[in-house]
N, CA, C, O and the ligand as a Tripos MOL2 file, in Angstrom:
@<TRIPOS>MOLECULE
protein
  261   259    66     0     0
PROTEIN
NO_CHARGES

@<TRIPOS>ATOM
      1 N         -15.5690  -15.2040   18.6150 N.3       1 MET1
      2 CA        -16.2050  -15.6460   17.3600 C.3       1 MET1
      3 C         -15.1280  -15.9670   16.3110 C.2       1 MET1
      4 O         -13.9730  -15.5590   16.4320 O.2       1 MET1
      5 N         -15.5340  -16.6820   15.3220 N.am      2 GLY2
      6 CA        -14.5900  -17.0100   14.2480 C.3       2 GLY2
      7 C         -14.0230  -18.4100   14.4130 C.2       2 GLY2
      8 O         -14.0180  -19.1960   13.4650 O.2       2 GLY2
      9 N         -13.5450  -18.7260   15.6120 N.am      3 GLU3
     10 CA        -12.9380  -20.0320   15.7830 C.3       3 GLU3
     11 C         -13.9700  -21.0720   16.2210 C.2       3 GLU3
     12 O         -14.8550  -20.7730   17.0230 O.2       3 GLU3
     13 N         -13.8540  -22.2790   15.6980 N.am      4 GLY4
     14 CA        -14.7410  -23.3530   16.0880 C.3       4 GLY4
     15 C         -16.1480  -23.1850   15.5890 C.2       4 GLY4
     16 O         -17.0680  -23.7800   16.1500 O.2       4 GLY4
     17 N         -16.3530  -22.3990   14.5570 N.am      5 THR5
     18 CA        -17.6830  -22.1110   14.0980 C.3       5 THR5
     19 C         -18.3870  -23.3070   13.4770 C.2       5 THR5
     20 O         -19.6150  -23.3340   13.3830 O.2       5 THR5
     21 N         -17.5880  -24.3200   13.0420 N.am      6 THR6
     22 CA        -18.1740  -25.4620   12.3570 C.3       6 THR6
     23 C         -19.0420  -26.2940   13.3040 C.2       6 THR6
     24 O         -19.9340  -27.0020   12.8390 O.2       6 THR6
     25 N         -18.8060  -26.2290   14.6210 N.am      7 ARG7
     26 CA        -19.5840  -27.0660   15.5600 C.3       7 ARG7
     27 C         -20.5430  -26.2670   16.3920 C.2       7 ARG7
     28 O         -21.2140  -26.8390   17.2500 O.2       7 ARG7
     29 N         -20.6480  -24.9630   16.1840 N.am      8 ASP8
     30 CA        -21.4800  -24.1220   17.0210 C.3       8 ASP8
     31 C         -22.9660  -24.4770   16.9060 C.2       8 ASP8
     32 O         -23.7060  -24.3740   17.8840 O.2       8 ASP8
     33 N         -23.3970  -24.8910   15.7270 N.am      9 SER9
     34 CA        -24.8370  -25.0950   15.5290 C.3       9 SER9
     35 C         -25.2950  -26.4870   16.0080 C.2       9 SER9
     36 O         -26.4970  -26.7350   16.1110 O.2       9 SER9
     37 N         -24.3640  -27.3790   16.2950 N.am     10 ILE10
     38 CA        -24.7730  -28.7050   16.7470 C.3      10 ILE10
     39 C         -24.3650  -28.9280   18.2060 C.2      10 ILE10
     40 O         -23.6230  -28.1410   18.7930 O.2      10 ILE10
     41 N         -24.8690  -30.0140   18.7630 N.am     11 GLU11
     42 CA        -24.5470  -30.3050   20.1650 C.3      11 GLU11
     43 C         -23.0530  -30.4750   20.3600 C.2      11 GLU11
     44 O         -22.3890  -31.1800   19.6000 O.2      11 GLU11
     45 N         -22.5260  -29.8130   21.4000 N.am     12 LYS12
     46 CA        -21.0800  -29.8710   21.5930 C.3      12 LYS12
     47 C         -20.6450  -31.1900   22.1760 C.2      12 LYS12
     48 O         -21.3370  -31.7890   22.9990 O.2      12 LYS12
     49 N         -19.4680  -31.6360   21.7290 N.am     13 VAL13
     50 CA        -18.9050  -32.8660   22.1950 C.3      13 VAL13
     51 C         -17.4690  -32.6420   22.6570 C.2      13 VAL13
     52 O         -16.8440  -31.6390   22.3120 O.2      13 VAL13
     53 N         -16.9550  -33.5840   23.4380 N.am     14 ARG14
     54 CA        -15.5400  -33.5930   23.7770 C.3      14 ARG14
     55 C         -14.9220  -34.8130   23.1380 C.2      14 ARG14
     56 O         -15.5640  -35.8530   22.9850 O.2      14 ARG14
     57 N         -13.6570  -34.6690   22.7660 N.am     15 MET15
     58 CA        -12.9320  -35.8310   22.2210 C.3      15 MET15
     59 C         -12.0430  -36.3340   23.3610 C.2      15 MET15
     60 O         -11.1970  -35.6050   23.8790 O.2      15 MET15
     61 N         -12.2520  -37.5800   23.7330 N.am     16 VAL16
     62 CA        -11.4900  -38.1300   24.8350 C.3      16 VAL16
     63 C         -10.8060  -39.4500   24.4260 C.2      16 VAL16
     64 O         -11.1680  -40.0860   23.4360 O.2      16 VAL16
     65 N          -9.8370  -39.8170   25.2080 N.am     17 CYS17
     66 CA         -9.1040  -41.0730   24.9880 C.3      17 CYS17
     67 C         -10.0050  -42.2470   25.3820 C.2      17 CYS17
     68 O         -10.5820  -42.2510   26.4690 O.2      17 CYS17
     69 N         -10.1250  -43.2400   24.4970 N.am     18 GLY18
     70 CA        -10.9640  -44.4080   24.7490 C.3      18 GLY18
     71 C         -10.3760  -45.2640   25.8530 C.2      18 GLY18
     72 O         -11.0780  -46.1030   26.4160 O.2      18 GLY18
     73 N          -9.1160  -45.0750   26.1730 N.am     19 GLN19
     74 CA         -8.4380  -45.8830   27.1820 C.3      19 GLN19
     75 C          -8.5990  -45.2860   28.5660 C.2      19 GLN19
     76 O          -9.0270  -45.9770   29.4900 O.2      19 GLN19
     77 N          -8.2590  -43.9880   28.7270 N.am     20 CYS20
     78 CA         -8.2330  -43.3940   30.0620 C.3      20 CYS20
     79 C          -9.2690  -42.2970   30.2400 C.2      20 CYS20
     80 O          -9.4870  -41.8460   31.3650 O.2      20 CYS20
     81 N          -9.9090  -41.8550   29.1790 N.am     21 GLY21
     82 CA        -10.9620  -40.8310   29.2940 C.3      21 GLY21
     83 C         -10.4210  -39.4280   29.3280 C.2      21 GLY21
     84 O         -11.2060  -38.4870   29.4400 O.2      21 GLY21
     85 N          -9.1230  -39.2360   29.2390 N.am     22 SER22
     86 CA         -8.5390  -37.8960   29.2590 C.3      22 SER22
     87 C          -8.8470  -37.1560   27.9700 C.2      22 SER22
     88 O          -8.9520  -37.7680   26.9070 O.2      22 SER22
     89 N          -8.9950  -35.8130   28.0630 N.am     23 ASP23
     90 CA         -9.1980  -35.0370   26.8320 C.3      23 ASP23
     91 C          -7.9120  -34.4810   26.3240 C.2      23 ASP23
     92 O          -7.9260  -33.6320   25.4330 O.2      23 ASP23
     93 N          -6.7870  -34.9210   26.8530 N.am     24 GLU24
     94 CA         -5.4770  -34.5110   26.3400 C.3      24 GLU24
     95 C          -5.0720  -35.3590   25.1560 C.2      24 GLU24
     96 O          -4.0280  -36.0110   25.1600 O.2      24 GLU24
     97 N          -5.9170  -35.3360   24.1430 N.am     25 VAL25
     98 CA         -5.6680  -36.1070   22.9600 C.3      25 VAL25
     99 C          -5.4550  -35.1940   21.7460 C.2      25 VAL25
    100 O          -6.0610  -34.1290   21.6260 O.2      25 VAL25
    101 N          -4.5960  -35.6390   20.8810 N.am     26 THR26
    102 CA         -4.3180  -34.8740   19.6350 C.3      26 THR26
    103 C          -4.3360  -35.8480   18.4910 C.2      26 THR26
    104 O          -4.2530  -37.0600   18.6880 O.2      26 THR26
    105 N          -4.4460  -35.3120   17.2860 N.am     27 ARG27
    106 CA         -4.3300  -36.1990   16.1180 C.3      27 ARG27
    107 C          -3.5010  -35.5720   15.0380 C.2      27 ARG27
    108 O          -3.3180  -34.3550   15.0130 O.2      27 ARG27
    109 N          -2.9970  -36.3870   14.1460 N.am     28 ASP28
    110 CA         -2.2160  -35.9210   13.0210 C.3      28 ASP28
    111 C          -3.0410  -35.0190   12.1300 C.2      28 ASP28
    112 O          -4.2010  -35.3140   11.8440 O.2      28 ASP28
    113 N          -2.4590  -33.9390   11.6970 N.am     29 ALA29
    114 CA         -3.1900  -33.0120   10.8600 C.3      29 ALA29
    115 C          -2.2610  -32.1960    9.9860 C.2      29 ALA29
    116 O          -1.0670  -32.0950   10.2700 O.2      29 ALA29
    117 N          -2.7920  -31.6160    8.9310 N.am     30 TRP30
    118 CA         -2.0920  -30.6450    8.1400 C.3      30 TRP30
    119 C          -2.6340  -29.2840    8.4340 C.2      30 TRP30
    120 O          -3.8470  -29.0940    8.5200 O.2      30 TRP30
    121 N          -1.7290  -28.3140    8.5940 N.am     31 ALA31
    122 CA         -2.1490  -26.9330    8.7070 C.3      31 ALA31
    123 C          -1.6230  -26.1790    7.4880 C.2      31 ALA31
    124 O          -0.4820  -26.3760    7.0690 O.2      31 ALA31
    125 N          -2.4610  -25.3190    6.9280 N.am     32 ALA32
    126 CA         -2.0750  -24.5490    5.7490 C.3      32 ALA32
    127 C          -2.1320  -23.0590    6.1420 C.2      32 ALA32
    128 O          -3.0140  -22.6380    6.8900 O.2      32 ALA32
    129 N          -1.1840  -22.2800    5.6280 N.am     33 TRP33
    130 CA         -1.1090  -20.8840    5.9750 C.3      33 TRP33
    131 C          -2.2690  -20.1090    5.3550 C.2      33 TRP33
    132 O          -2.4980  -20.1820    4.1480 O.2      33 TRP33
    133 N          -3.0020  -19.3610    6.1920 N.am     34 ASP34
    134 CA         -4.0960  -18.5170    5.7500 C.3      34 ASP34
    135 C          -3.5850  -17.0830    5.7370 C.2      34 ASP34
    136 O          -3.4430  -16.4680    6.7940 O.2      34 ASP34
    137 N          -3.3100  -16.5520    4.5690 N.am     35 ALA35
    138 CA         -2.7260  -15.2010    4.4510 C.3      35 ALA35
    139 C          -3.7310  -14.1380    4.8720 C.2      35 ALA35
    140 O          -3.3360  -13.0790    5.3610 O.2      35 ALA35
    141 N          -5.0110  -14.3970    4.6940 N.am     36 GLU36
    142 CA         -6.0420  -13.4560    5.1380 C.3      36 GLU36
    143 C          -6.0190  -13.2770    6.6690 C.2      36 GLU36
    144 O          -5.9490  -12.1680    7.2010 O.2      36 GLU36
    145 N          -6.0820  -14.4490    7.3450 N.am     37 ALA37
    146 CA         -6.1580  -14.4790    8.8140 C.3      37 ALA37
    147 C          -4.7790  -14.3410    9.4770 C.2      37 ALA37
    148 O          -4.6900  -14.0980   10.6800 O.2      37 ALA37
    149 N          -3.7060  -14.4980    8.6890 N.am     38 GLN38
    150 CA         -2.3490  -14.4590    9.2370 C.3      38 GLN38
    151 C          -2.1540  -15.4870   10.3360 C.2      38 GLN38
    152 O          -1.5640  -15.1950   11.3770 O.2      38 GLN38
    153 N          -2.6600  -16.7080   10.0940 N.am     39 GLN39
    154 CA         -2.4200  -17.8080   10.9970 C.3      39 GLN39
    155 C          -2.5580  -19.1360   10.2650 C.2      39 GLN39
    156 O          -3.1030  -19.2050    9.1630 O.2      39 GLN39
    157 N          -2.0550  -20.1820   10.8980 N.am     40 TRP40
    158 CA         -2.1490  -21.5020   10.3240 C.3      40 TRP40
    159 C          -3.5900  -21.9930   10.5100 C.2      40 TRP40
    160 O          -4.1640  -21.8850   11.5930 O.2      40 TRP40
    161 N          -4.1520  -22.5280    9.4370 N.am     41 ALA41
    162 CA         -5.5240  -23.0040    9.4970 C.3      41 ALA41
    163 C          -5.5400  -24.5010    9.2540 C.2      41 ALA41
    164 O          -4.7770  -25.0090    8.4330 O.2      41 ALA41
    165 N          -6.3870  -25.1930    9.9510 N.am     42 LEU42
    166 CA         -6.4970  -26.6520    9.8020 C.3      42 LEU42
    167 C          -6.9820  -27.0160    8.4000 C.2      42 LEU42
    168 O          -8.0440  -26.5830    7.9530 O.2      42 LEU42
    169 N          -6.1700  -27.8230    7.7260 N.am     43 ARG43
    170 CA         -6.5210  -28.2040    6.3230 C.3      43 ARG43
    171 C          -7.1280  -29.5990    6.2830 C.2      43 ARG43
    172 O          -8.1220  -29.8470    5.6010 O.2      43 ARG43
    173 N          -6.4930  -30.5170    7.0430 N.am     44 ALA44
    174 CA         -6.9680  -31.9070    7.0320 C.3      44 ALA44
    175 C          -6.5880  -32.5770    8.3490 C.2      44 ALA44
    176 O          -5.5480  -32.2660    8.9300 O.2      44 ALA44
    177 N          -7.4140  -33.4780    8.8110 N.am     45 THR45
    178 CA         -7.0720  -34.2760    9.9770 C.3      45 THR45
    179 C          -6.9910  -35.7700    9.5610 C.2      45 THR45
    180 O          -7.7250  -36.2290    8.6850 O.2      45 THR45
    181 N          -6.1010  -36.4820   10.2020 N.am     46 PHE46
    182 CA         -5.8950  -37.8720    9.8390 C.3      46 PHE46
    183 C          -6.2730  -38.7890   10.9940 C.2      46 PHE46
    184 O          -6.5430  -38.3340   12.1060 O.2      46 PHE46
    185 N          -6.2880  -40.0850   10.7130 N.am     47 ASP47
    186 CA         -6.7780  -41.0770   11.7060 C.3      47 ASP47
    187 C          -5.8690  -41.2600   12.8860 C.2      47 ASP47
    188 O          -6.3370  -41.6230   13.9650 O.2      47 ASP47
    189 N          -4.5540  -41.0170   12.7210 N.am     48 TYR48
    190 CA         -3.6390  -41.3040   13.8190 C.3      48 TYR48
    191 C          -3.9130  -40.3840   15.0360 C.2      48 TYR48
    192 O          -3.9390  -39.1610   14.8970 O.2      48 TYR48
    193 N          -4.1090  -40.9580   16.1710 N.am     49 ALA49
    194 CA         -4.4070  -40.1770   17.3860 C.3      49 ALA49
    195 C          -3.4200  -40.5780   18.4950 C.2      49 ALA49
    196 O          -2.9380  -41.7090   18.5530 O.2      49 ALA49
    197 N          -3.1460  -39.6090   19.3650 N.am     50 PHE50
    198 CA         -2.1820  -39.8180   20.4410 C.3      50 PHE50
    199 C          -2.7700  -39.2540   21.7350 C.2      50 PHE50
    200 O          -3.3210  -38.1530   21.7420 O.2      50 PHE50
    201 N          -2.6510  -40.0220   22.8420 N.am     51 CYS51
    202 CA         -3.0920  -39.5360   24.1370 C.3      51 CYS51
    203 C          -1.8520  -39.0880   24.9270 C.2      51 CYS51
    204 O          -0.9050  -39.8540   25.1080 O.2      51 CYS51
    205 N          -1.8810  -37.8390   25.3880 N.am     52 HIS52
    206 CA         -0.7340  -37.2920   26.1330 C.3      52 HIS52
    207 C          -0.7710  -37.7110   27.5750 C.2      52 HIS52
    208 O           0.1560  -37.4180   28.3300 O.2      52 HIS52
    209 N          -1.8140  -38.3870   27.9720 N.am     53 HIS53
    210 CA         -1.9040  -38.9150   29.3330 C.3      53 HIS53
    211 C          -1.3680  -40.3320   29.3560 C.2      53 HIS53
    212 O          -0.5570  -40.6800   30.2130 O.2      53 HIS53
    213 N          -1.8180  -41.1490   28.4180 N.am     54 CYS54
    214 CA         -1.3070  -42.5250   28.2890 C.3      54 CYS54
    215 C           0.1050  -42.5320   27.6750 C.2      54 CYS54
    216 O           0.8520  -43.4980   27.8340 O.2      54 CYS54
    217 N           0.4560  -41.4500   26.9770 N.am     55 MET55
    218 CA          1.7090  -41.3300   26.2530 C.3      55 MET55
    219 C           1.8670  -42.4360   25.1860 C.2      55 MET55
    220 O           2.9500  -42.9840   24.9840 O.2      55 MET55
    221 N           0.7630  -42.7310   24.5300 N.am     56 THR56
    222 CA          0.8180  -43.7370   23.4880 C.3      56 THR56
    223 C          -0.3170  -43.4890   22.4790 C.2      56 THR56
    224 O          -1.1160  -42.5710   22.6660 O.2      56 THR56
    225 N          -0.3910  -44.2930   21.4210 N.am     57 ASP57
    226 CA         -1.4630  -44.2180   20.4380 C.3      57 ASP57
    227 C          -2.8000  -44.3210   21.1830 C.2      57 ASP57
    228 O          -2.9260  -45.0270   22.1840 O.2      57 ASP57
    229 N          -3.7740  -43.6050   20.6680 N.am     58 ALA58
    230 CA         -5.0770  -43.6160   21.3160 C.3      58 ALA58
    231 C          -6.1630  -43.8390   20.3200 C.2      58 ALA58
    232 O          -6.0010  -43.5960   19.1240 O.2      58 ALA58
    233 N          -7.3080  -44.3180   20.8410 N.am     59 LYS59
    234 CA         -8.5230  -44.3880   20.0480 C.3      59 LYS59
    235 C          -9.4210  -43.3030   20.6460 C.2      59 LYS59
    236 O          -9.8560  -43.4030   21.7940 O.2      59 LYS59
    237 N          -9.6910  -42.2550   19.8420 N.am     60 ILE60
    238 CA        -10.4470  -41.1360   20.3480 C.3      60 ILE60
    239 C         -11.9350  -41.4250   20.2820 C.2      60 ILE60
    240 O         -12.4510  -41.9150   19.2770 O.2      60 ILE60
    241 N         -12.6220  -41.1050   21.3950 N.am     61 GLU61
    242 CA        -14.0950  -41.2800   21.4250 C.3      61 GLU61
    243 C         -14.7500  -39.9360   21.6480 C.2      61 GLU61
    244 O         -14.2090  -39.0570   22.3200 O.2      61 GLU61
    245 N         -15.9440  -39.7960   21.0590 N.am     62 GLU62
    246 CA        -16.7280  -38.5810   21.1870 C.3      62 GLU62
    247 C         -17.7160  -38.7380   22.3260 C.2      62 GLU62
    248 O         -18.4980  -39.6890   22.3520 O.2      62 GLU62
    249 N         -17.6800  -37.8030   23.2690 N.am     63 VAL63
    250 CA        -18.6570  -37.8440   24.3680 C.3      63 VAL63
    251 C         -19.3230  -36.4590   24.4620 C.2      63 VAL63
    252 O         -18.6970  -35.4450   24.1510 O.2      63 VAL63
    253 N         -20.5960  -36.4230   24.8930 N.am     64 PRO64
    254 CA        -21.2700  -35.1420   25.0560 C.3      64 PRO64
    255 C         -20.5900  -34.2930   26.1510 C.2      64 PRO64
    256 O         -20.0490  -34.8410   27.1110 O.2      64 PRO64
    257 N         -20.6200  -32.9900   26.0070 N.am     65 CYS65
    258 CA        -20.0150  -32.0990   27.0150 C.3      65 CYS65
    259 C         -20.7620  -32.1670   28.3350 C.2      65 CYS65
    260 O         -20.3900  -31.4840   29.2900 O.2      65 CYS65
    261 ZN         -5.3280  -41.9630   27.4680 Zn       66 ZN66
@<TRIPOS>BOND
     1     1     2 1
     2     2     3 1
     3     3     4 2
     4     3     5 am
     5     5     6 1
     6     6     7 1
     7     7     8 2
     8     7     9 am
     9     9    10 1
    10    10    11 1
    11    11    12 2
    12    11    13 am
    13    13    14 1
    14    14    15 1
    15    15    16 2
    16    15    17 am
    17    17    18 1
    18    18    19 1
    19    19    20 2
    20    19    21 am
    21    21    22 1
    22    22    23 1
    23    23    24 2
    24    23    25 am
    25    25    26 1
    26    26    27 1
    27    27    28 2
    28    27    29 am
    29    29    30 1
    30    30    31 1
    31    31    32 2
    32    31    33 am
    33    33    34 1
    34    34    35 1
    35    35    36 2
    36    35    37 am
    37    37    38 1
    38    38    39 1
    39    39    40 2
    40    39    41 am
    41    41    42 1
    42    42    43 1
    43    43    44 2
    44    43    45 am
    45    45    46 1
    46    46    47 1
    47    47    48 2
    48    47    49 am
    49    49    50 1
    50    50    51 1
    51    51    52 2
    52    51    53 am
    53    53    54 1
    54    54    55 1
    55    55    56 2
    56    55    57 am
    57    57    58 1
    58    58    59 1
    59    59    60 2
    60    59    61 am
    61    61    62 1
    62    62    63 1
    63    63    64 2
    64    63    65 am
    65    65    66 1
    66    66    67 1
    67    67    68 2
    68    67    69 am
    69    69    70 1
    70    70    71 1
    71    71    72 2
    72    71    73 am
    73    73    74 1
    74    74    75 1
    75    75    76 2
    76    75    77 am
    77    77    78 1
    78    78    79 1
    79    79    80 2
    80    79    81 am
    81    81    82 1
    82    82    83 1
    83    83    84 2
    84    83    85 am
    85    85    86 1
    86    86    87 1
    87    87    88 2
    88    87    89 am
    89    89    90 1
    90    90    91 1
    91    91    92 2
    92    91    93 am
    93    93    94 1
    94    94    95 1
    95    95    96 2
    96    95    97 am
    97    97    98 1
    98    98    99 1
    99    99   100 2
   100    99   101 am
   101   101   102 1
   102   102   103 1
   103   103   104 2
   104   103   105 am
   105   105   106 1
   106   106   107 1
   107   107   108 2
   108   107   109 am
   109   109   110 1
   110   110   111 1
   111   111   112 2
   112   111   113 am
   113   113   114 1
   114   114   115 1
   115   115   116 2
   116   115   117 am
   117   117   118 1
   118   118   119 1
   119   119   120 2
   120   119   121 am
   121   121   122 1
   122   122   123 1
   123   123   124 2
   124   123   125 am
   125   125   126 1
   126   126   127 1
   127   127   128 2
   128   127   129 am
   129   129   130 1
   130   130   131 1
   131   131   132 2
   132   131   133 am
   133   133   134 1
   134   134   135 1
   135   135   136 2
   136   135   137 am
   137   137   138 1
   138   138   139 1
   139   139   140 2
   140   139   141 am
   141   141   142 1
   142   142   143 1
   143   143   144 2
   144   143   145 am
   145   145   146 1
   146   146   147 1
   147   147   148 2
   148   147   149 am
   149   149   150 1
   150   150   151 1
   151   151   152 2
   152   151   153 am
   153   153   154 1
   154   154   155 1
   155   155   156 2
   156   155   157 am
   157   157   158 1
   158   158   159 1
   159   159   160 2
   160   159   161 am
   161   161   162 1
   162   162   163 1
   163   163   164 2
   164   163   165 am
   165   165   166 1
   166   166   167 1
   167   167   168 2
   168   167   169 am
   169   169   170 1
   170   170   171 1
   171   171   172 2
   172   171   173 am
   173   173   174 1
   174   174   175 1
   175   175   176 2
   176   175   177 am
   177   177   178 1
   178   178   179 1
   179   179   180 2
   180   179   181 am
   181   181   182 1
   182   182   183 1
   183   183   184 2
   184   183   185 am
   185   185   186 1
   186   186   187 1
   187   187   188 2
   188   187   189 am
   189   189   190 1
   190   190   191 1
   191   191   192 2
   192   191   193 am
   193   193   194 1
   194   194   195 1
   195   195   196 2
   196   195   197 am
   197   197   198 1
   198   198   199 1
   199   199   200 2
   200   199   201 am
   201   201   202 1
   202   202   203 1
   203   203   204 2
   204   203   205 am
   205   205   206 1
   206   206   207 1
   207   207   208 2
   208   207   209 am
   209   209   210 1
   210   210   211 1
   211   211   212 2
   212   211   213 am
   213   213   214 1
   214   214   215 1
   215   215   216 2
   216   215   217 am
   217   217   218 1
   218   218   219 1
   219   219   220 2
   220   219   221 am
   221   221   222 1
   222   222   223 1
   223   223   224 2
   224   223   225 am
   225   225   226 1
   226   226   227 1
   227   227   228 2
   228   227   229 am
   229   229   230 1
   230   230   231 1
   231   231   232 2
   232   231   233 am
   233   233   234 1
   234   234   235 1
   235   235   236 2
   236   235   237 am
   237   237   238 1
   238   238   239 1
   239   239   240 2
   240   239   241 am
   241   241   242 1
   242   242   243 1
   243   243   244 2
   244   243   245 am
   245   245   246 1
   246   246   247 1
   247   247   248 2
   248   247   249 am
   249   249   250 1
   250   250   251 1
   251   251   252 2
   252   251   253 am
   253   253   254 1
   254   254   255 1
   255   255   256 2
   256   255   257 am
   257   257   258 1
   258   258   259 1
   259   259   260 2
@<TRIPOS>SUBSTRUCTURE
     1 MET1         2 RESIDUE 1 A MET
     2 GLY2         6 RESIDUE 1 A GLY
     3 GLU3        10 RESIDUE 1 A GLU
     4 GLY4        14 RESIDUE 1 A GLY
     5 THR5        18 RESIDUE 1 A THR
     6 THR6        22 RESIDUE 1 A THR
     7 ARG7        26 RESIDUE 1 A ARG
     8 ASP8        30 RESIDUE 1 A ASP
     9 SER9        34 RESIDUE 1 A SER
    10 ILE10       38 RESIDUE 1 A ILE
    11 GLU11       42 RESIDUE 1 A GLU
    12 LYS12       46 RESIDUE 1 A LYS
    13 VAL13       50 RESIDUE 1 A VAL
    14 ARG14       54 RESIDUE 1 A ARG
    15 MET15       58 RESIDUE 1 A MET
    16 VAL16       62 RESIDUE 1 A VAL
    17 CYS17       66 RESIDUE 1 A CYS
    18 GLY18       70 RESIDUE 1 A GLY
    19 GLN19       74 RESIDUE 1 A GLN
    20 CYS20       78 RESIDUE 1 A CYS
    21 GLY21       82 RESIDUE 1 A GLY
    22 SER22       86 RESIDUE 1 A SER
    23 ASP23       90 RESIDUE 1 A ASP
    24 GLU24       94 RESIDUE 1 A GLU
    25 VAL25       98 RESIDUE 1 A VAL
    26 THR26      102 RESIDUE 1 A THR
    27 ARG27      106 RESIDUE 1 A ARG
    28 ASP28      110 RESIDUE 1 A ASP
    29 ALA29      114 RESIDUE 1 A ALA
    30 TRP30      118 RESIDUE 1 A TRP
    31 ALA31      122 RESIDUE 1 A ALA
    32 ALA32      126 RESIDUE 1 A ALA
    33 TRP33      130 RESIDUE 1 A TRP
    34 ASP34      134 RESIDUE 1 A ASP
    35 ALA35      138 RESIDUE 1 A ALA
    36 GLU36      142 RESIDUE 1 A GLU
    37 ALA37      146 RESIDUE 1 A ALA
    38 GLN38      150 RESIDUE 1 A GLN
    39 GLN39      154 RESIDUE 1 A GLN
    40 TRP40      158 RESIDUE 1 A TRP
    41 ALA41      162 RESIDUE 1 A ALA
    42 LEU42      166 RESIDUE 1 A LEU
    43 ARG43      170 RESIDUE 1 A ARG
    44 ALA44      174 RESIDUE 1 A ALA
    45 THR45      178 RESIDUE 1 A THR
    46 PHE46      182 RESIDUE 1 A PHE
    47 ASP47      186 RESIDUE 1 A ASP
    48 TYR48      190 RESIDUE 1 A TYR
    49 ALA49      194 RESIDUE 1 A ALA
    50 PHE50      198 RESIDUE 1 A PHE
    51 CYS51      202 RESIDUE 1 A CYS
    52 HIS52      206 RESIDUE 1 A HIS
    53 HIS53      210 RESIDUE 1 A HIS
    54 CYS54      214 RESIDUE 1 A CYS
    55 MET55      218 RESIDUE 1 A MET
    56 THR56      222 RESIDUE 1 A THR
    57 ASP57      226 RESIDUE 1 A ASP
    58 ALA58      230 RESIDUE 1 A ALA
    59 LYS59      234 RESIDUE 1 A LYS
    60 ILE60      238 RESIDUE 1 A ILE
    61 GLU61      242 RESIDUE 1 A GLU
    62 GLU62      246 RESIDUE 1 A GLU
    63 VAL63      250 RESIDUE 1 A VAL
    64 PRO64      254 RESIDUE 1 A PRO
    65 CYS65      258 RESIDUE 1 A CYS
    66 ZN66       261 GROUP 0 **** ****
């Protein structure tokens, strides 16, 4: 519990590469230190996405689990 709580109440999706369908995709983000939790917390996500399978920029697509 605790992690990923923002999506628990809605239908779960996977983020995949629009090119190859791999879920080894990441995107640019800022992490801010959460002193309460003693860990880095996601502060903001940006549009730039990268597929670690294609090893290039990616267009991320949302698909149902
Ligand atoms: Zn890909």
